[in-house]
C-alpha positions in Angstrom: -23.8 -133.0 -64.9 -23.1 -134.7 -68.3 -26.5 -133.6 -69.6 -25.3 -130.0 -69.7 -23.3 -128.7 -72.7 -19.7 -127.6 -72.1 -19.1 -123.9 -71.4 -18.4 -121.9 -74.5 -15.6 -119.4 -74.8 -17.2 -116.1 -75.8 -15.5 -112.9 -77.0 -15.4 -110.2 -74.3 -13.7 -106.8 -74.3 -12.1 -105.9 -70.9 -12.9 -102.5 -69.7 -10.2 -100.0 -68.8 -11.5 -99.4 -65.2 -12.3 -102.9 -64.1 -15.7 -104.6 -63.5 -18.4 -102.7 -61.7 -21.6 -103.5 -59.9 -24.9 -101.8 -60.8 -24.2 -99.3 -58.1 -21.0 -98.3 -59.8 -18.6 -99.5 -57.2 -15.4 -101.2 -58.5 -15.1 -104.9 -57.7 -11.9 -105.9 -59.4 -9.1 -104.4 -61.6 -9.2 -105.2 -65.3 -9.4 -109.0 -65.8 -8.4 -111.3 -68.6 -10.6 -111.5 -71.7 -11.4 -115.2 -71.3 -15.1 -115.4 -70.6 -17.1 -118.7 -70.6 -20.8 -118.9 -71.0 -23.0 -121.7 -69.7 -22.9 -123.5 -66.4 -23.1 -127.2 -65.8 -24.6 -126.8 -62.3 -25.3 -124.5 -59.4 -25.0 -126.1 -56.0 -25.0 -124.0 -52.8 -22.3 -121.4 -53.0 -20.5 -123.0 -56.0 -21.0 -123.1 -59.7 -19.6 -125.8 -62.0 -18.4 -125.5 -65.5 -17.4 -128.2 -68.0 -15.0 -127.9 -71.0 -12.9 -125.1 -69.5 -9.1 -125.3 -70.0 -6.2 -123.2 -68.8 -7.7 -122.4 -65.4 -5.7 -122.8 -62.2 -6.6 -123.6 -58.6 -7.1 -120.4 -56.6 -7.6 -118.2 -59.6 -9.9 -115.2 -59.2 -13.1 -115.3 -61.1 -16.3 -113.2 -61.6 -19.8 -114.5 -62.4 -21.4 -112.0 -64.8 -25.2 -111.9 -64.7 -27.6 -110.6 -67.5 -28.6 -107.6 -65.4 -25.0 -106.4 -65.3 -24.2 -107.3 -61.8 -21.0 -109.1 -60.9 -20.2 -111.6 -58.2 -16.7 -112.4 -57.1 -15.3 -115.8 -56.4 -12.3 -118.1 -56.9 -11.5 -121.5 -58.4 -11.8 -124.3 -55.9 -11.1 -127.1 -58.3 -9.7 -127.3 -61.9 -9.6 -130.5 -63.8 -10.4 -131.9 -67.2 -13.8 -133.1 -65.9 -15.0 -129.9 -64.4 -14.1 -126.5 -63.0 -15.6 -125.5 -59.7 -15.9 -121.8 -58.7 -16.8 -120.7 -55.2 -19.0 -117.6 -55.3 -18.6 -115.4 -52.3 -21.8 -113.3 -52.7 -24.0 -116.4 -53.0 -25.6 -118.0 -56.1 -29.2 -116.9 -55.6 -30.6 -115.8 -59.0 -27.8 -117.3 -61.1 -29.2 -119.1 -64.1 -27.4 -122.1 -65.6 -28.0 -121.0 -69.1 -27.4 -117.3 -69.1 -24.6 -116.7 -66.6 -21.0 -116.1 -67.7 -17.8 -116.7 -65.8 -14.7 -114.5 -66.4 -11.3 -115.8 -65.2 -8.6 -113.4 -64.1 -5.5 -115.4 -64.9 -4.2 -114.8 -61.4 -5.1 -115.4 -57.7 -7.2 -113.1 -55.7 -5.7 -109.6 -55.4 -6.7 -106.9 -52.9 -5.8 -103.2 -52.9 -3.4 -102.0 -50.2 -2.5 -98.5 -49.2 -1.5 -96.5 -46.2 -4.6 -94.4 -46.8 -6.7 -97.4 -45.7 -5.9 -96.5 -42.1 -8.8 -94.7 -40.5 -11.3 -96.5 -42.8 -13.8 -99.4 -42.5 -14.0 -102.3 -45.0 -15.9 -105.5 -45.6 -14.3 -108.9 -45.7 -13.3 -108.3 -49.4 -11.5 -105.0 -48.7 -14.4 -102.9 -50.1 -15.1 -99.7 -48.2 -18.4 -99.7 -46.2 -18.0 -96.3 -44.4 -19.7 -94.4 -47.2 -16.5 -92.9 -48.5 -14.8 -93.5 -51.9 -12.4 -96.3 -52.1 -8.8 -95.1 -51.3 -6.4 -95.0 -54.2 -4.4 -98.2 -54.0 -0.7 -98.1 -53.9 -0.5 -101.8 -55.1 -2.7 -104.8 -55.9 -1.2 -107.7 -54.0 -2.0 -111.4 -53.7 -4.3 -111.9 -50.8 -2.5 -115.2 -49.8 0.7 -113.3 -49.3 4.2 -114.7 -49.7 5.9 -117.0 -47.3 8.6 -115.5 -45.1 12.1 -116.8 -45.7 12.9 -118.4 -42.3 16.6 -117.5 -42.8 15.6 -113.8 -42.9 13.3 -113.9 -39.8 14.5 -111.8 -36.9 13.9 -113.2 -33.4 11.3 -111.0 -31.6 12.7 -109.1 -28.6 10.8 -105.8 -28.2 7.5 -105.7 -26.4 4.2 -104.0 -27.2 2.6 -102.3 -24.2 -1.2 -103.0 -24.0 -2.0 -101.0 -20.9 -3.5 -104.2 -19.3 -1.4 -105.1 -16.2 -2.1 -108.9 -16.4 -0.7 -108.9 -20.0 2.2 -106.5 -19.7 3.6 -107.9 -16.4 3.0 -111.6 -16.6 2.2 -112.4 -20.3 4.1 -109.7 -22.2 3.1 -109.3 -25.9 6.2 -109.1 -28.1 6.6 -107.4 -31.5 6.5 -110.1 -34.1 4.7 -112.6 -31.8 1.5 -114.5 -32.4 -0.3 -114.7 -29.0 -3.9 -115.9 -29.1 -6.7 -115.3 -26.6 -8.7 -118.3 -25.7 -12.1 -117.3 -24.5 -15.7 -118.6 -24.2 -19.2 -117.7 -25.0 -20.4 -114.7 -22.9 -16.9 -113.7 -21.8 -15.8 -110.1 -22.4 -13.3 -110.8 -25.2 -14.8 -108.1 -27.5 -14.3 -105.5 -24.8 -10.7 -106.7 -24.2 -9.9 -106.8 -27.9 -11.2 -103.2 -28.4 -9.3 -102.1 -25.3 -6.0 -103.6 -26.5 -6.5 -102.1 -30.0 -7.1 -98.6 -28.5 -4.3 -98.7 -25.9 -1.5 -100.7 -27.6 1.7 -98.8 -28.2 5.4 -99.2 -28.5 7.7 -98.6 -25.5 9.8 -95.5 -25.6 10.1 -95.2 -29.4 8.9 -92.8 -32.1 8.5 -95.5 -34.7 5.1 -95.6 -36.4 2.5 -98.0 -35.0 -0.8 -99.2 -36.5 -3.6 -101.6 -35.8 -5.5 -103.8 -38.3 -8.6 -105.1 -36.7 -10.6 -107.9 -38.3 -14.0 -109.0 -37.0 -15.3 -112.2 -38.6 -18.9 -113.4 -38.4 -19.9 -110.8 -35.8 -23.4 -109.6 -35.0 -24.4 -106.1 -36.1 -24.4 -104.8 -32.6 -20.8 -106.1 -32.0 -19.7 -104.4 -35.3 -21.3 -101.1 -34.2 -19.6 -101.5 -30.8 -16.1 -101.8 -32.3 -16.6 -98.9 -34.7 -18.0 -96.7 -31.9 -15.2 -97.5 -29.5 -12.5 -96.7 -32.0 -14.1 -93.5 -33.1 -14.7 -92.2 -29.5 -11.2 -93.0 -28.4 -9.5 -91.4 -31.4 -7.7 -94.6 -32.2 -9.5 -94.9 -35.5 -6.9 -92.7 -37.2 -4.3 -95.4 -36.9 -6.7 -98.4 -37.4 -8.0 -100.2 -40.4 -11.2 -102.0 -39.5 -12.4 -105.0 -41.5 -16.0 -106.2 -40.6 -17.5 -109.4 -41.8 -21.0 -109.7 -40.4 -22.8 -112.8 -39.4 -25.3 -112.4 -42.3 -22.5 -111.9 -44.9 -21.6 -114.8 -47.1 -19.6 -117.3 -45.1 -17.1 -117.6 -47.9 -16.2 -113.9 -47.4 -15.0 -115.0 -43.9 -12.2 -117.0 -45.6 -10.9 -114.0 -47.4 -11.3 -111.3 -44.6 -8.2 -112.2 -42.6 -6.1 -112.7 -45.7 -7.1 -109.3 -47.1 -6.3 -107.7 -43.7 -2.9 -109.4 -43.4 -2.1 -108.3 -46.9 -2.6 -104.7 -45.8 -0.5 -105.4 -42.6 2.3 -106.7 -44.7 2.3 -103.6 -46.9 2.2 -101.3 -44.0 5.0 -103.2 -42.2 7.5 -104.0 -45.0 6.8 -101.1 -47.4 6.1 -98.3 -44.9 8.2 -99.5 -42.0 5.3 -99.5 -39.5 4.8 -101.9 -36.5 1.4 -103.4 -37.1 -0.8 -105.2 -34.5 -3.3 -107.5 -36.2 -6.3 -108.5 -34.0 -8.4 -111.4 -35.5 -11.8 -112.1 -33.8 -13.4 -114.6 -33.8 -11.2 -117.3 -35.4 -13.8 -119.9 -34.4 -16.2 -118.3 -36.8 -13.5 -118.5 -39.5 -13.2 -122.2 -38.7 -16.9 -122.7 -39.0 -16.8 -121.1 -42.5 -14.0 -123.4 -43.5 -15.9 -126.4 -42.3 -18.9 -125.3 -44.3 -16.8 -124.9 -47.4 -15.3 -128.4 -46.9 -18.8 -129.9 -46.5 -19.9 -128.2 -49.7 -17.0 -129.7 -51.6 -17.8 -133.2 -50.2 -14.4 -133.6 -48.6 -13.8 -136.3 -46.1 -14.2 -134.7 -42.6 -11.6 -134.9 -39.8 -12.1 -134.1 -36.1 -15.5 -132.7 -35.3 -16.2 -132.3 -39.0 -13.4 -129.9 -39.7 -11.3 -130.5 -42.9 -8.1 -132.5 -42.5 -6.1 -129.4 -43.7 -7.3 -127.2 -40.8 -3.8 -127.1 -39.3 -2.1 -126.0 -42.5 -4.9 -123.5 -43.3 -4.5 -121.8 -39.8 -0.7 -121.9 -40.3 -1.1 -120.0 -43.6 -2.6 -117.1 -41.5 -0.6 -117.3 -38.3 2.8 -117.6 -40.0 2.2 -114.2 -41.8 3.7 -112.7 -38.7 7.1 -111.6 -37.7 10.1 -109.3 -38.7 12.5 -109.6 -41.6 16.2 -108.9 -41.5 16.9 -105.8 -43.6 13.3 -104.7 -43.8 11.6 -102.2 -41.5 8.5 -102.8 -39.5 6.9 -105.9 -37.9 3.6 -107.8 -37.8 2.2 -109.0 -34.5 -0.9 -111.1 -34.3 -3.5 -111.4 -31.5 -6.1 -114.0 -32.7 -9.2 -114.5 -30.5 -10.9 -117.9 -30.3 -14.1 -118.6 -28.5 -13.8 -122.2 -27.3 -17.1 -124.2 -27.8 -18.3 -125.4 -24.4 -15.1 -123.9 -22.9 -13.2 -127.0 -24.4 -9.5 -126.1 -24.8 -9.0 -129.4 -26.6 -11.4 -128.4 -29.4 -9.6 -128.5 -32.8 -9.5 -124.7 -33.2 -7.7 -123.8 -29.9 -5.8 -127.1 -29.9 -4.2 -126.6 -33.3 -3.8 -122.9 -32.7 -1.7 -123.7 -29.7 0.7 -125.8 -31.7 1.4 -122.9 -34.2 1.5 -119.9 -31.9 3.9 -118.8 -29.1 1.7 -119.1 -26.1 -1.9 -118.2 -25.2 -4.0 -115.9 -22.9 -6.9 -117.7 -21.2 -10.0 -115.9 -19.9 -11.6 -117.4 -16.8 -15.4 -117.9 -16.5 -15.0 -118.0 -12.7 -13.3 -114.6 -12.5 -15.9 -113.1 -14.9 -18.7 -114.5 -12.7 -17.2 -112.6 -9.8 -17.3 -109.3 -11.8 -13.6 -109.0 -12.4 -12.5 -107.5 -15.7 -10.4 -108.5 -17.5 -10.9 -112.1 -16.3 -7.5 -113.2 -17.3 -6.3 -116.4 -15.6 -2.5 -116.2 -15.5 -2.0 -119.9 -14.5 -2.8 -121.5 -17.9 -1.7 -118.4 -19.8 1.8 -118.2 -21.3 3.9 -116.0 -23.5 6.8 -118.1 -24.7 8.8 -115.1 -26.1 8.4 -113.0 -23.0 11.6 -114.2 -21.2 13.9 -112.7 -23.9 12.0 -109.4 -24.1 11.9 -108.1 -20.6 14.4 -107.3 -17.9 17.6 -105.3 -17.9 18.0 -103.0 -20.9 14.5 -103.7 -22.2 11.9 -103.0 -19.4 12.8 -102.9 -15.7 15.5 -105.2 -14.1 12.9 -106.5 -11.6 10.3 -107.4 -14.3 11.2 -111.1 -14.8 11.4 -111.8 -11.0 8.1 -110.0 -10.3 6.3 -112.0 -13.1 7.7 -115.3 -11.7 6.7 -114.4 -8.1 3.2 -113.5 -9.1 2.8 -116.9 -10.9 4.2 -118.8 -7.9 2.1 -116.9 -5.3 -1.1 -117.2 -7.3 -0.5 -120.9 -7.8 0.0 -121.3 -4.0 -3.2 -119.4 -3.4 -5.2 -122.0 -5.3 -3.9 -124.7 -2.9 -4.9 -122.5 0.1 -8.4 -121.9 -1.3 -8.8 -125.6 -1.9 -7.8 -126.3 1.7 -10.1 -123.6 3.0 -13.0 -125.2 1.2 -12.4 -128.4 3.3 -11.4 -127.1 6.7 -12.9 -123.6 6.6 -11.2 -120.2 6.2 -11.1 -119.7 10.0 -8.9 -122.8 10.5 -6.2 -121.6 8.1 -2.8 -120.8 9.5 -1.6 -117.2 9.8 0.6 -117.6 6.7 -2.2 -119.1 4.7 -4.4 -116.1 5.7 -1.8 -113.8 4.2 -2.1 -115.7 0.9 -5.9 -115.2 1.1 -5.2 -111.4 1.5 -2.8 -111.5 -1.4 -5.3 -113.2 -3.6 -8.0 -110.7 -2.9 -5.7 -107.8 -3.6 -4.3 -109.4 -6.7 -7.7 -110.0 -8.2 -9.4 -106.8 -7.0 -6.5 -104.3 -7.4 -4.0 -105.6 -9.8 -6.1 -107.7 -12.2 -9.2 -105.6 -12.2 -9.2 -102.6 -14.5 -11.8 -100.4 -16.2 -12.2 -101.1 -19.9 -11.0 -97.5 -20.5 -8.1 -97.7 -18.1 -4.6 -97.8 -19.5 -1.7 -98.4 -17.1 2.0 -97.7 -17.9 4.4 -100.6 -17.5 6.0 -98.9 -14.4 2.6 -98.4 -12.8 1.7 -102.1 -13.3 5.0 -103.3 -11.9 4.8 -101.0 -8.9 1.2 -102.2 -8.2 2.5 -105.8 -8.5 5.1 -105.1 -5.8 2.4 -103.5 -3.5 0.3 -106.7 -3.9 3.3 -109.0 -3.2 4.2 -107.0 -0.1 1.1 -108.4 1.5 3.0 -111.7 1.8 5.8 -112.4 4.3 9.2 -111.4 3.0 10.5 -114.9 3.3 7.7 -116.2 1.0 9.1 -114.1 -1.9 11.7 -116.6 -3.0 11.6 -115.7 -6.7 13.0 -112.2 -6.3 16.6 -111.4 -5.2 17.6 -109.8 -1.9 18.6 -106.6 -3.6 15.2 -106.3 -5.3 13.5 -107.0 -2.0 15.5 -104.4 -0.2 14.6 -101.8 -3.0 11.0 -102.7 -3.7 9.4 -104.6 -0.8 7.0 -102.4 1.2 7.7 -103.4 4.8 5.6 -100.6 6.2 2.1 -101.9 6.9 0.6 -98.5 6.3 1.7 -98.6 2.7 -0.2 -101.8 1.9 -3.1 -101.3 4.4 -5.4 -99.9 1.7 -5.0 -103.1 -0.3 -6.7 -105.2 2.4 
């Protein structure tokens, strides 16, 4: 790159309304007046300048083209030798000799406003629903600000999703980060849309909102999400961020950060309880790996950068509640495990940062059961302090524990039946087979548009457990058995 002359600082007068594209849409608020002309190199999605001083890592930048178009980016590297700028909209058509680069003097900022609810945006928080951009209440740093751990409040109040397998056995708690581990071909998109439509607070009139982020999705998946939200009426309380598969991969890095910036504004400035759904985080990881390769960084496991853990933590840790501030942020990231490998770097590192996981089962899906949620490897670590007396129902913890224990015993019975045959099972084991069929077909199975209240899910769990002999229910108390156990065969006959 030494054969290219250093970039030259050229005078430039900043406009009062910010930079605009040829179509007239605003791309950034007014920037600094420092504009450099002349690039040293263009390589993939990055441009390189030499002789630039006073520029910081992460600083927002714009590449100005002779035809008046503007492409956004950020500084990836700033040193005496060279300044490297990542261009999110791609570098096609950028000429080394004629392009100019304008630096903002600050990091990437995105507009946030409560008026963004009910709207659809791209990964850079630009509206793509054909309506004018909402008037921003503030321009905030997309990277957010770290939460003071001393001011964090321990999560204790649940969010009802309307999905029995989640609400009863893997409760989602306000301020929790609870990922869904899935695989290719499993109905995670349907489940994500269902949770976004049905999620609500339990017996409270506090405001609730959903920020839904789809990263690297196909056009038909994006249309599916938008259609489901519009048809259900949930769009009014939802901000939808769509990054399509054919959008610049670098936009995928910004999309969750822009969405979380809006969530923080809604939660801590407007006192709303915000559920953030991120799908698919594996596509985010692929974009991060591509960026790392472009920068010639030394790869780590499976080609991912060595800072993958800290990068994921910078997203997941933007979750929780703050003492003295209203509102909360809850995250539900979705990760498609390549080859169903739970030890893959993305789910593996995610599991170290988050408070549990929900795991979808390919076997249950193959048998036509929706949602195919396998409760045995699933876990909600904050659930134990958020259910029971004074929060949900007194019998909730015992029912959840008993379902786990009974479904675990069922796997042993099914393994035995595969060896000796179902007809050779004991009468007690036959009851477990009946329980398993009822659990999967009546408790676990739901329609994608079916929302159950928490009481309905708990009552259904008791009906399923009542198929087992009373002395097998060792995880519930005698008082709970006396009150809830259905001893009358007629009451559970329809479950068989």
